BAMINU-386271 format. One record per residue: x, y, z of N, C-alpha, C in turn. Coordinates in pm, whole numbers, padded with zeros to 5 digits, always signed. Atoms other than C-alpha are relative to their C-alpha. Example, Ala and Ser with C-alpha at 12.3 -4.5 7.8 and 13.67 -1.06 7.14 Angstrom:
// residues 2
+00089-00119+00000+01230-00450+00780+00090+00120+00000;-00082-00119-00006+01367-00106+00714-00077+00109+00073;
//
This chain:
// residues 408
+00162-00024-00023+04797-11869+03317-00070-00119-00086;+00096+00120+00041+04526-12135+03283-00126+00070-00054;+00124-00031+00079+04222-12124+03048-00107+00018+00100;+00099-00008-00094+03933-11978+03251-00118-00088-00023;+00109+00086+00003+03689-12224+03143+00049-00145+00036;-00054+00135-00001+03877-12576+03109+00127-00003+00067;-00108-00002-00088+04168-12483+03325+00130-00052-00065;-00100+00059+00066+04411-12608+03074+00116+00115-00012;-00115-00117+00003+04774-12436+03062-00012+00058-00123;+00000-00097+00134+04765-12163+02791+00151+00008-00064;-00113-00011+00082+05053-12202+02551+00030+00039-00124;+00004-00059+00140+04947-12051+02230-00018+00131+00019;+00041-00146+00015+04962-11679+02167-00071+00019-00112;+00078-00027+00109+04698-11567+01950+00040+00134-00075;-00065-00124+00061+04823-11203+01907+00049+00066+00114;-00078-00079-00106+05053-10976+02130-00043+00158-00036;+00004-00149+00053+04931-10608+02109+00083+00058+00101;-00103-00086-00084+05213-10506+02365-00082+00033+00135;+00067-00063-00114+05097-10285+02628-00089+00127-00033;+00114-00099+00033+04789-10057+02656-00076+00038+00133;+00098-00051-00113+04583-09844+02918-00128-00076-00011;+00166+00056-00005+04236-09972+03007-00049+00103-00104;+00031-00074+00102+04065-09850+02704-00113+00115+00022;+00104-00094-00051+03780-09650+02891+00072+00103+00100;-00065-00053-00114+04043-09479+03123+00033+00128-00057;+00003-00124+00052+03990-09128+02972+00067+00113+00095;-00078-00108-00106+04222-08836+03117-00059+00126-00006;+00027-00128-00029+04155-08493+03243+00134+00067-00052;-00107-00110+00042+04369-08185+03125+00108-00043+00106;-00089-00002-00126+04543-08218+03469+00073-00128-00002;-00055+00113-00036+04607-08568+03442+00121-00042-00124;-00066+00035+00123+04797-08562+03096+00157-00001+00051;-00126+00001-00045+05127-08487+03290+00058-00083+00110;-00006+00111-00113+05073-08767+03551+00068-00133-00079;-00008+00153+00054+05214-09148+03478-00138-00058-00033;+00109+00086+00017+04968-09378+03324+00044-00140+00004;-00025+00156-00013+04951-09730+03385-00037-00098-00112;+00043+00095+00108+04974-09974+03101+00013-00137+00053;-00001+00135-00038+04879-10326+03121+00044-00099-00136;-00012+00089+00103+04980-10639+02886-00100-00018-00071;+00124+00018+00072+04738-10691+02612+00054-00123-00092;-00052+00128+00047+04848-11046+02518-00115-00112+00007;+00113+00083+00023+04586-11291+02392+00042-00150-00022;-00035+00158+00033+04605-11671+02410-00121-00074-00031;+00093+00111+00029+04417-11978+02255+00020-00108+00075;-00021+00142-00074+04348-12273+02465-00025-00110-00112;+00002+00110+00112+04421-12569+02262-00103-00148+00035;+00118+00102-00020+04159-12769+02438-00143+00032-00007;+00148-00028+00034+03837-12588+02430-00017+00116-00078;-00022-00118+00109+03957-12292+02202-00069+00142+00044;+00068-00125-00065+03837-12012+02429+00120+00090-00016;-00084-00115+00005+04044-11712+02319-00002+00087+00125;-00011-00049-00127+04148-11519+02627+00098+00103+00034;-00111-00062-00060+04352-11241+02799-00024-00027+00151;-00022+00030-00149+04456-11261+03160-00067+00110+00075;+00052-00126-00051+04295-11036+03406+00097+00089+00052;-00093-00110-00052+04560-10778+03423-00037+00127+00081;+00052-00108-00056+04337-10508+03514-00154-00047+00056;+00107+00081-00064+04071-10626+03773-00147+00093-00053;+00114-00081+00059+03719-10567+03651-00072+00089+00082;+00084-00094-00098+03594-10384+03943+00075+00140+00009;-00054-00147+00031+03829-10108+03861-00010+00041-00132;+00036-00050+00122+03725-10107+03499-00141+00042+00016;+00146-00053-00004+03343-10085+03561-00025+00054+00133;+00054-00080-00135+03320-09833+03839-00087+00126-00010;+00079-00127+00023+03161-09504+03887+00030+00095-00093;-00034-00058+00123+03364-09345+03618-00005-00039-00121;+00018+00070+00119+03275-09570+03380-00097+00104-00122;+00034-00098+00100+03203-09355+03044-00083-00052-00109;+00080+00061+00117+03003-09600+02809-00128+00014+00054;+00132+00012-00028+02651-09522+02816-00082-00031-00141;+00058+00047+00136+02455-09716+02545-00108+00078-00064;+00127-00096+00075+02161-09450+02476+00062+00098-00094;-00078-00091+00099+02420-09242+02291+00000-00031-00154;-00017+00066+00152+02398-09482+01984-00153-00015-00046;+00122-00001+00040+02071-09425+01801-00037-00171-00085;-00001+00129+00057+02133-09735+01599-00011-00128+00108;+00020+00111-00114+02184-09954+01947-00130+00023+00048;+00126-00005-00031+01873-09819+02053-00122-00062-00077;+00086+00080+00113+01676-09933+01732+00024-00131+00020;-00013+00145-00026+01837-10268+01784-00078-00046+00125;+00079+00020-00100+01708-10276+02140-00130+00000+00014;+00147+00006+00009+01379-10199+02060-00055-00123-00092;+00007+00113+00094+01371-10455+01767-00003-00139+00073;-00010+00116-00067+01493-10718+02004-00122-00013+00101;+00090-00001-00089+01233-10628+02250-00141-00055-00077;+00116+00040+00034+00942-10669+02019+00009-00148-00061;-00010+00123+00067+01074-10976+01854-00011-00125+00138;+00021+00073-00125+01103-11140+02236-00122-00025+00046;+00146-00037-00031+00758-11036+02299-00100-00100-00081;+00077+00072+00115+00614-11186+01971+00048-00150+00004;-00045+00123-00006+00816-11501+02017-00034-00094+00108;+00027+00051-00128+00760-11590+02369-00105+00046+00071;+00106-00051-00065+00465-11406+02486+00016+00062+00127;-00035-00085-00128+00617-11209+02769-00120+00109+00033;+00125-00080-00064+00355-11026+02964+00006+00068+00146;-00003-00061-00147+00269-10845+03282+00029-00093+00121;-00008+00110-00107+00300-11172+03481+00161-00051-00017;-00140+00024+00026+00658-11216+03333+00101+00082+00066;-00113-00086-00059+01013-11092+03469+00110-00025-00087;-00119-00008+00103+01258-10962+03223+00127+00054+00090;-00154-00068-00047+01633-10927+03379+00094+00004-00114;-00111-00022+00080+01913-10781+03203+00110+00020+00090;-00130-00015-00067+02257-10823+03328+00109+00077-00090;-00081-00101+00062+02483-10531+03248-00086+00098-00074;+00091-00087+00084+02193-10323+03182+00018+00140-00037;-00051-00128+00054+02385-10007+03153-00114+00114+00067;+00102-00093-00027+02140-09689+03137-00136-00026-00007;+00129+00038+00049+01834-09880+03085-00046+00008-00145;+00035-00042+00158+01863-09833+02700-00091-00121-00051;+00077+00110+00078+01694-10180+02632-00136-00035+00129;+00125+00031-00097+01458-10240+02956-00102+00095-00007;+00117-00126+00001+01282-09908+02903-00120-00048-00116;+00095+00048+00097+01120-10087+02601-00088-00119+00045;+00087+00119-00056+00986-10398+02792-00076+00078+00127;+00077-00061-00100+00870-10146+03064-00126+00074-00059;+00117-00037+00075+00674-09952+02806-00113-00099-00028;+00086+00104+00047+00496-10267+02717-00073-00081+00140;+00058+00036-00120+00395-10320+03098+00058-00133+00063;-00070+00107-00061+00645-10609+03156+00090+00039+00094;-00067-00033-00124+00814-10629+03500+00147-00022-00054;-00171+00004+00010+01219-10566+03472+00070+00013+00106;-00102-00010-00100+01506-10590+03681+00141+00032-00078;-00157-00025+00055+01852-10448+03584+00120-00040+00099;-00125+00025-00087+02179-10573+03713+00131+00091-00058;-00095-00105+00096+02452-10295+03621+00118+00033+00130;-00086-00037-00104+02786-10265+03849+00054+00136-00015;-00054-00152-00004+02866-09906+03740-00114+00090+00046;+00092-00085-00071+02679-09667+03977-00066+00119-00079;+00053-00102+00073+02664-09386+03733-00087-00042-00095;+00112+00033+00123+02486-09567+03434-00121-00053+00081;+00112+00082-00041+02273-09765+03679-00108+00130+00059;+00086-00108-00042+02143-09399+03826-00063+00047-00118;+00073-00059+00107+02036-09305+03489-00138-00093-00019;+00114+00106+00041+01836-09641+03443-00106+00050+00127;+00120-00037-00121+01647-09571+03803-00050+00123-00034;+00066-00121+00040+01575-09225+03677-00127-00029-00104;+00100+00019+00100+01370-09388+03400-00101-00103+00068;+00105+00087-00088+01166-09599+03657+00062-00147-00012;-00073+00106+00007+01402-09907+03614+00049-00060+00124;-00065+00048-00108+01477-10104+03915+00130-00087-00041;-00135+00035+00037+01861-10156+03910+00069-00035+00128;-00098+00039-00099+02081-10359+04144+00123+00021-00043;-00123-00032+00026+02420-10215+04133+00112-00090+00066;-00120+00113-00052+02653-10530+04182+00041-00059-00134;-00042+00095+00114+02856-10773+03974-00080-00127-00016;+00072+00137+00008+02660-11079+03857+00088-00113-00010;-00069+00107-00003+02773-11409+03954-00096-00081+00096;+00091+00084-00091+02648-11719+04179-00044+00066+00108;+00053-00056-00137+02632-11533+04509-00106+00076-00020;+00094-00082+00014+02417-11248+04376-00153-00100-00087;+00121+00076+00061+02205-11519+04172-00084-00088+00100;+00063+00041-00126+02135-11705+04508-00081+00070+00070;+00054-00098-00095+02052-11406+04686-00157+00013-00089;+00118-00036+00073+01775-11308+04401-00109-00108-00007;+00094+00096+00010+01637-11639+04346-00074-00031+00127;+00047+00028-00136+01577-11687+04720-00107+00118+00036;+00096-00123-00016+01383-11337+04706-00103-00022-00092;+00120+00021+00111+01170-11462+04406+00023+00053-00128;-00022-00092+00126+01342-11291+04124+00056-00118-00105;-00047+00116+00108+01341-11608+03900-00053+00066-00143;+00025-00085+00128+01356-11465+03545-00057-00098-00132;+00065+00056+00090+01132-11574+03261+00088+00019-00154;-00113-00037+00094+01385-11389+03028+00103+00069+00059;-00126-00030-00067+01745-11342+03128+00108+00032-00122;-00092-00026+00120+01953-11142+02864+00127+00050+00072;-00125-00088-00020+02291-10996+02850+00042+00038-00151;-00054-00041+00120+02409-10797+02542+00147+00043+00017;-00148-00040-00004+02795-10767+02515+00058-00005+00126;-00042+00030-00145+02849-10885+02878+00100-00113+00012;-00032+00133-00011+02939-11260+02830+00173+00017-00032;-00165-00009+00033+03305-11138+02694+00055+00071+00102;-00065-00109-00103+03338-10877+02970+00031-00085+00136;-00011+00087-00129+03335-11138+03294+00125-00076-00007;-00123+00094-00047+03663-11272+03433-00018-00126+00009;+00022+00138-00027+03514-11574+03572-00124-00047-00079;+00127+00015+00092+03274-11669+03299-00067-00156+00044;+00073+00139-00060+03208-12027+03472-00112+00054+00100;+00078-00045-00115+03074-11861+03788-00108+00071-00084;+00093-00070+00096+02882-11615+03537-00130-00080-00045;+00072+00096+00072+02719-11888+03351-00073-00092+00102;+00079+00100-00097+02638-12103+03664-00111+00090+00074;+00076-00102-00049+02475-11777+03795-00139-00002-00067;+00131-00021+00084+02236-11766+03496-00080-00124+00022;+00062+00120-00024+02142-12134+03569-00079+00011+00127;+00058-00004-00099+02041-12046+03901-00134+00116-00005;+00085-00098-00001+01844-11729+03820-00125-00045-00100;+00122+00030+00122+01628-11886+03517-00113-00088+00060;+00129+00109-00024+01267-11993+03555+00017-00128-00052;-00039+00142+00037+01216-12364+03495-00021+00021-00163;+00020-00016+00154+01085-12263+03144+00037+00120-00062;-00055-00119+00036+01264-11951+03104+00112+00010-00126;-00089+00011+00124+01489-11835+02817+00126+00096+00034;-00122-00076-00001+01828-11689+02812+00056+00046-00139;-00079-00042+00120+01982-11480+02539+00126+00066+00024;-00118-00069-00024+02313-11353+02510+00043+00048-00160;-00062-00039+00101+02467-11143+02241+00131+00044+00003;-00147-00057-00021+02844-11091+02183+00069-00019-00125;-00071+00000+00118+03094-11044+01899+00041-00123-00021;-00043+00136+00027+03167-11362+01703+00145-00011-00023;-00135+00029+00003+03520-11485+01721+00029-00011-00164;-00029+00020+00151+03508-11589+01355+00019+00122-00076;-00017-00098+00067+03425-11256+01261+00125+00088+00036;-00121-00061-00007+03708-11106+01434+00127-00049-00085;-00108+00053+00075+03965-11346+01283-00004+00018-00152;+00014-00023+00144+03819-11343+00930+00007+00151-00061;+00016-00126+00048+03782-10949+00911+00137+00076+00083;-00113-00082-00060+04098-10861+01117-00058+00095+00105;+00038-00096-00074+03895-10698+01382+00084+00013+00149;-00072+00006-00107+04180-10690+01623-00015+00118+00098;+00031-00127-00110+04073-10349+01792-00107-00028+00070;+00106+00035-00098+03796-10508+01949+00043-00078+00114;-00063+00059-00075+04048-10664+02158+00050+00111+00105;-00034-00096-00101+04077-10465+02490+00006-00060+00162;+00005+00047-00135+04106-10517+02870-00126-00037+00059;+00116+00045-00061+03754-10511+02933-00070-00111-00067;+00034+00116+00068+03701-10817+02701+00110-00108+00030;-00094+00119-00050+03840-11109+02894+00015-00135-00103;-00001+00110+00063+03715-11363+02655-00039+00035-00166;+00053-00028+00137+03661-11379+02248-00056-00149-00040;+00082+00121-00017+03386-11635+02196-00063-00048-00164;+00041+00066+00101+03313-11884+01937-00133-00087+00040;+00105+00076-00041+02956-12061+01925+00073-00142+00044;-00058+00133-00031+03165-12396+01948+00032+00008+00145;-00035-00029-00128+03315-12281+02281-00113+00035+00114;+00116-00016-00081+03012-12116+02431-00091-00100+00016;+00099+00128-00010+02795-12421+02384+00084-00086+00105;-00053+00066-00085+03054-12594+02586-00004+00021+00139;+00032-00057-00138+03035-12366+02880-00122+00009+00043;+00113-00026-00057+02686-12338+02880-00055-00162+00050;+00032+00153-00033+02637-12736+02878+00075-00029+00117;-00068+00024-00133+02883-12743+03167-00061+00032+00118;+00089-00076-00100+02638-12542+03366-00121-00067+00014;+00156+00096-00022+02326-12772+03291-00085+00105-00109;+00083-00110+00090+02216-12520+03008+00021-00056-00138;-00005+00050+00153+02146-12609+02631-00052+00095-00074;+00043-00100+00108+02132-12403+02320-00113-00064-00035;+00106+00056+00098+01818-12437+02135-00025+00109-00122;+00005-00060+00107+01864-12161+01888+00118+00115-00008;-00120-00108-00006+02124-11907+01761-00016+00092-00140;+00017-00120+00100+02122-11611+01520+00137+00050-00023;-00122-00084+00038+02388-11440+01332-00048+00143-00040;+00071-00128+00008+02325-11081+01356+00127+00108-00038;-00093-00084+00077+02523-10764+01195+00074+00093+00110;-00063-00115-00080+02593-10545+01532+00136-00058+00045;-00154-00008-00055+02947-10489+01637+00101-00080-00093;-00082+00059+00105+03084-10624+01305-00040-00142-00013;+00065+00126-00005+02892-10951+01347+00012-00049+00130;-00014+00047-00118+02793-11097+01636-00115-00141+00018;+00091+00102-00022+02591-11410+01764-00094+00034+00118;+00096-00018-00130+02263-11398+01983-00036-00147+00008;+00014+00143-00039+02240-11737+02138-00125+00005+00086;+00140+00011-00076+01908-11879+02297+00033-00126+00087;-00026+00126-00081+01954-12125+02589-00120-00032+00102;+00086+00051-00103+01736-12300+02832+00057-00103+00103;-00056+00091-00094+01765-12547+03133-00025-00145-00109;-00025+00105+00066+01888-12892+03009-00156-00094+00026;+00135+00075-00043+01553-13026+03177-00127+00033-00069;+00135-00068+00046+01311-12799+03012-00034-00077-00147;+00047+00088+00144+01148-13009+02705-00084+00090-00060;+00119-00040+00039+00916-12759+02614+00025+00090-00131;-00046-00057+00113+01130-12603+02330+00092-00075-00093;-00078+00062+00108+01233-12736+02014+00170+00045-00010;-00119-00031+00044+01598-12737+01917+00005+00029-00150;+00000-00048+00140+01636-12522+01584+00102-00049-00063;-00124+00057+00082+01862-12668+01299+00114+00100-00003;-00093-00095+00022+02053-12352+01322+00108-00027+00091;-00098+00018-00082+02234-12464+01618+00103-00117-00055;-00110+00098+00063+02401-12773+01445+00042+00052-00116;-00064-00063+00139+02446-12585+01120+00107+00100+00029;-00113-00079-00047+02644-12322+01300+00118-00065+00038;-00120+00058-00049+02870-12579+01477+00073-00054-00127;-00119+00043+00122+02953-12737+01129+00059+00120-00084;-00053-00120+00062+02996-12392+00993+00137+00030+00058;-00120-00044-00094+03260-12301+01254+00100-00114-00028;-00105+00097+00007+03434-12649+01227+00065+00004-00142;-00034+00012+00152+03455-12616+00845+00105+00128-00018;-00105-00100+00003+03650-12294+00916+00123-00047+00069;-00105+00069-00080+03866-12473+01180-00001+00063+00123;+00009-00053-00139+03750-12322+01492+00051-00089+00108;-00054+00111-00076+03857-12648+01664+00146-00043-00013;-00139+00031+00041+04211-12641+01520+00075+00116+00003;-00061-00115-00011+04493-12429+01594+00049+00068-00107;-00015-00069+00095+04566-12362+01258-00056+00113-00048;+00130-00125+00035+04268-12115+01216+00057+00114+00081;-00005-00115-00079+04419-11900+01474+00170+00044-00039;-00138-00029+00032+04785-11879+01326-00013+00115-00106;-00030-00103+00088+04912-11587+01122-00089+00120+00026;+00097-00141-00020+04672-11320+01293+00092+00126+00015;-00109-00111-00052+04973-11121+01422+00045+00048-00149;-00076-00066+00110+05113-11067+01065-00123+00075-00072;+00084-00050+00071+04767-10963+00917-00027+00126+00073;+00039-00107-00077+04694-10709+01203+00143+00095-00020;-00088-00097+00034+05054-10558+01136+00016+00072-00130;+00063-00064+00138+04954-10484+00780-00070+00110+00024;+00092-00114-00017+04681-10282+00897+00071+00104+00074;-00080-00119-00068+04895-10084+01132+00122+00058-00088;-00090-00058+00102+05169-10021+00850-00073+00094-00088;+00086-00070+00086+04889-09925+00613-00056+00136+00051;+00096-00103-00056+04699-09673+00847+00135+00080+00031;-00098-00084-00037+05059-09530+00957+00045+00080-00136;-00037-00054+00120+05143-09477+00593-00097+00104-00050;+00094-00089+00034+04820-09297+00507+00019+00138+00061;-00022-00110-00095+04853-09072+00815+00104+00096-00030;-00132-00094+00029+05206-08955+00743-00012+00041-00125;+00007-00031+00140+05137-08921+00361-00100+00147+00015;+00103-00111-00015+04834-08672+00483+00084+00115+00077;-00110-00104-00099+05079-08493+00740+00083+00073-00110;-00094-00065+00093+05327-08429+00468-00066+00095-00109;+00107-00087+00105+05053-08290+00222-00063+00093+00076;+00066-00089-00081+04945-08063+00505-00141-00017+00024;+00150+00015-00017+04611-08203+00531-00035-00027+00152;+00044-00007-00137+04402-08213+00843-00084-00137+00034;+00069+00121-00023+04276-08566+00978-00072+00002+00136;+00066+00024-00110+04031-08598+01265-00055-00139+00000;+00054+00148+00010+03860-08916+01392-00161+00049+00083;+00147-00006-00061+03496-08972+01512-00011-00121+00079;+00058+00114-00063+03392-09204+01775+00108-00036+00116;-00110+00036-00116+03609-09221+02117-00042-00136+00061;+00053+00139-00046+03522-09595+02135+00120-00083+00046;-00098+00089-00075+03722-09849+02338+00078-00062-00116;-00098+00056+00102+03822-10021+01997+00088+00060-00056;-00110-00131+00079+03971-09679+01852+00110+00014+00104;-00138+00020-00097+04217-09678+02161+00071-00119-00020;-00085+00121+00027+04335-10042+02081+00049+00038-00137;-00066-00037+00119+04374-09930+01739+00117+00096-00006;-00101-00117-00010+04551-09595+01806+00104-00039+00075;-00086+00024-00068+04761-09734+02077+00098-00118-00045;-00077+00100+00067+04888-10027+01899+00073+00039-00102;-00070-00063+00085+04986-09817+01608+00093+00105+00033;-00093-00124-00042+05142-09554+01818-00025+00131-00056;+00038-00115+00058+04930-09285+01679-00040+00097+00136;+00023-00100-00105+04915-08956+01894-00051+00144-00084;+00085-00126+00052+04771-08621+01842+00086+00078-00107;-00077-00065+00116+05034-08512+01595-00051-00051-00139;+00057+00058+00130+04871-08734+01335-00155+00014-00012;+00139-00014+00011+04529-08712+01442-00041+00134+00093;+00008-00129-00052+04419-08354+01556-00087-00002+00130;+00084+00032-00126+04129-08474+01761-00126-00077-00008;+00099+00100+00018+03843-08699+01796-00144+00050+00069;+00125-00050-00053+03464-08629+01810-00074-00114+00063;+00080+00124-00058+03223-08819+02024-00138+00080+00048;+00134-00069-00048+02841-08742+02108-00010-00028+00157;+00032+00035-00165+02871-08876+02478+00075+00128+00068;-00063-00118-00080+02928-08561+02702+00093-00056+00099;-00076+00060-00118+03091-08794+02958+00139-00002-00069;-00134+00011+00058+03386-08826+02713+00053+00148-00063;-00045-00108+00063+03413-08483+02583+00088+00107+00073;-00088-00093-00084+03689-08225+02678+00089-00089+00095;-00088+00101-00051+03886-08536+02797+00093-00031-00103;-00111+00054+00101+04179-08721+02625-00003-00123+00015;+00032+00129+00018+04194-09042+02494+00155-00053+00082;-00131+00054-00078+04449-09271+02717+00085-00021-00099;-00113+00032+00079+04789-09306+02569+00034+00079-00094;-00014-00070+00126+04752-09138+02248-00034+00172+00049;+00019-00144-00039+04627-08815+02444-00058+00106-00094;+00077-00077+00122+04408-08700+02142-00126+00047+00067;+00126-00036-00072+04150-08460+02265-00129-00050-00050;+00126+00031+00044+03775-08550+02274-00077+00117-00007;+00085-00111+00026+03544-08301+02129-00155+00005-00044;+00146+00017+00022+03172-08216+02065+00005+00015-00156;-00009-00005+00156+03057-08242+01691+00018+00157-00040;-00022-00120+00074+03036-07869+01632+00136+00044-00018;-00131-00002+00039+03410-07862+01673+00043-00042-00140;-00031+00053+00118+03413-08061+01365-00026+00082-00117;+00047-00111+00097+03221-07802+01174+00082+00108-00011;-00097-00123+00017+03456-07533+01273+00144-00037-00052;-00139+00016+00022+03776-07725+01213+00002-00055-00176;-00002+00059+00158+03666-07876+00850+00140-00078-00016;-00096+00071+00030+03920-08147+00857-00029-00068-00128;-00002+00067+00108+04014-08321+00525-00048-00140+00003;+00029+00158-00015+03952-08682+00644-00046+00008+00160;+00030+00045-00122+03764-08819+00920-00017-00160+00010;-00016+00126-00031+03861-09153+01063-00103-00053+00087;+00107+00077-00091+03571-09378+01175+00059-00102+00081;-00082+00084-00068+03701-09554+01452-00095-00104+00060;+00120+00110-00013+03361-09749+01551-00036-00024-00123;+00027+00024+00121+03364-09866+01203-00135-00098-00019;+00115+00071-00008+03063-10110+01312-00120+00091-00014;+00104-00085+00018+02847-09774+01300+00024+00067-00101;-00026-00086+00120+02955-09661+00951-00101+00041-00047;+00108-00073+00077+02627-09602+00796-00067+00080+00096;+00053-00126-00089+02496-09414+01111+00067+00108+00001;-00083-00105-00004+02803-09212+01136-00011+00099-00131;-00013-00067+00139+02836-09124+00763-00127+00070-00036;+00131-00082-00007+02478-09014+00766-00005+00116+00067;-00011-00108-00088+02519-08817+01070+00091+00132-00049;-00120-00088+00028+02835-08649+00936+00015+00050-00133;-00014-00027+00159+02762-08617+00567+00018+00120-00043;-00048-00139+00030+02796-08241+00578+00144+00032-00026;-00146+00011+00046+03174-08305+00548+00028+00005-00134;-00026+00010+00143+03131-08330+00194-00003+00137-00069;-00006-00142+00045+03050-07955+00164+00137+00066+00001;-00119-00061-00013+03399-07887+00243+00100-00106-00076;-00093+00117+00087+03535-08205+00015+00073-00095+00109;-00049+00105-00082+03590-08403+00329-00036-00135-00034;+00041+00123+00056+03620-08756+00299+00022-00114+00147;-00005+00070-00128+03576-09046+00558+00098-00120-00048;-00098+00088+00021+03833-09322+00622-00045-00110+00107;+00012+00119-00102+03788-09678+00774+00107-00065+00012;-00146+00067-00012+04080-09873+00900-00004-00141+00009;+00018+00148-00017+03941-10225+00929-00089-00063-00097;-00098+00093-00012+03958-10482+00777+00139+00047-00082;-00102-00051+00091+04198-10257+00536-00021+00165+00016;+00002-00116-00006+04245-09898+00507-00081+00048-00107;+00095-00040+00113+03975-09742+00281-00038+00134+00007;+00091-00137+00015+03873-09370+00168-00117-00035-00060;+00126+00023+00060+03530-09349+00108-00066+00142-00036;
//
């Protein structure tokens, strides 16, 4: 395998999570007796540009299809984040009824709806037809295609030059990251702004967030590497923010290199220095991650086995992709976790891939009264604990698995 950015032969394994099904390939009851397809989940570090990456074992068009089950609007905190972002962009850059805001991977219109409310023209680009249909029902024009240079050229010719071109948690999801960023260059207006949000690789390493590794995430990104990728496409970083979403993310701001209308924030250079001090451009920083992850696995299995021996009941909350990585690497099945609750009706009454743990609605939690609720999407811990605080009535306790097993 060669690096998807700089084409260097990949020789250094970051972590090997062995084999796993696609994280969002939920099963029906009828499918439980059928064979499942597992794919290698082995991650490499490029020793040249330090892009951390998996191979495209499962093709993106078979992951992001009409059966895709992730709908952004089911998270209240994510909606609040989207609204706050919209207000910030309008205040900072003055977008108005003459502007065009385009979102790549616009999902169910969770974010563009807030620009639409302000009377700002929007365009969504979303490859999954079922989520795109929900966005259209909200009155948001949405193109159901994968984004890249081919689509960008077509849209640019049709006059869809974007004043704000954004993507939240999509940059890591594209197998051809070079073509994707080149496409953004083509679609961006002369003085337009690109913002992208993605989980920060430094947070993944420092806080042992190995469960954020799954087949939908082809790349694991540092600012150091993303800056190189954008510069190769003729785009320049002019600002960056460290934000708390998804366990610690970056929001980058980019422009055309030819655009001199925007000052370069000091935060750009400061973050480069901060990452280099950690060793982001040195192989030693990536060493030893496998051993740290193994400790999390052993500690979680020990906890679950102890509760089983005591006759305690353990449930989980959040049928999230990261939860599937955690459960599958640890070898946890329905004999240790009775069920998982999720607010998304598209996941309910199905079964998690590989572990075959049933996904139920929240009322089921109230009837079963488990002793422990393992929070799989730990990045939403405050939202979930507030929502499920009633488990304290039967002396239920919350458990988080990352960066170490902790009972709350």
